[in-house]
C-alpha positions in Angstrom: -13.7 -16.8 1.6 -12.2 -14.7 4.3 -13.7 -11.2 4.9 -10.3 -9.5 4.5 -9.7 -11.2 1.2 -13.2 -10.1 0.0 -12.4 -6.5 1.1 -9.1 -6.5 -0.8 -10.7 -7.9 -4.0 -13.5 -5.3 -3.7 -10.9 -2.5 -3.1 -8.9 -3.5 -6.2 -12.0 -3.9 -8.5 -12.5 -1.5 -11.3 -15.6 0.8 -10.8 -15.7 2.4 -14.3 -18.6 1.8 -16.7 -21.0 0.6 -14.0 -24.8 0.8 -14.3 -26.8 2.4 -11.6 -27.9 -1.0 -10.4 -24.2 -2.1 -10.2 -23.4 1.0 -8.1 -26.2 0.2 -5.7 -24.9 -3.3 -5.2 -21.3 -2.1 -4.9 -22.3 0.5 -2.2 -24.2 -2.2 -0.2 -21.2 -4.5 -0.5 -18.8 -1.9 0.7 -21.1 -1.2 3.7 -21.3 -4.9 4.5 -17.5 -5.3 4.3 -16.9 -2.3 6.6 -19.4 -3.4 9.2 -17.9 -7.0 9.2 -14.3 -5.7 9.5 -15.5 -3.3 12.3 -16.6 -6.3 14.3 -13.1 -7.8 14.0 -11.5 -4.4 14.7 -13.5 -4.1 18.0 -11.7 -7.2 19.3 -8.2 -6.6 17.9 -7.8 -2.8 17.6 -5.5 -3.5 14.6 -4.4 -0.3 12.7 -4.3 -2.3 9.5 -8.0 -3.1 9.8 -8.7 0.6 10.5 -6.8 1.6 7.4 -8.6 -0.9 5.3 -12.0 0.3 6.6 -11.0 3.9 5.8 -10.0 3.0 2.2 -13.3 1.1 1.7 -15.3 4.0 3.1 -13.6 6.4 0.6 -14.5 4.1 -2.3 -18.1 3.8 -1.0 -18.4 7.6 -0.8 -17.2 8.0 -4.4 -19.8 5.4 -5.5 -22.5 7.2 -3.4 -21.6 10.6 -4.9 -22.0 9.1 -8.4 -25.4 7.6 -7.4 -26.9 10.7 -5.8 -25.3 13.3 -8.0 -23.2 16.3 -7.0 -25.1 19.0 -5.3 -25.6 22.2 -7.4 -23.8 25.3 -6.0 -26.2 27.7 -7.9 -29.8 28.6 -7.6 
């Protein structure tokens, strides 16, 4: 399967009701996809690839926040 197809499938996948283990796997998958797309981007400088990487990074950050927990603002 093409890396761009994998990225679009990952981007459209539902992330609700995931176990912690599923979140770890999803976070690693997002990182793998972004790094692979970045290698293609270095050669082509395509803005569509950059936009896709940005969307995947946002999704990865949301997963990571859920994994690590939100920082407390109190004492």
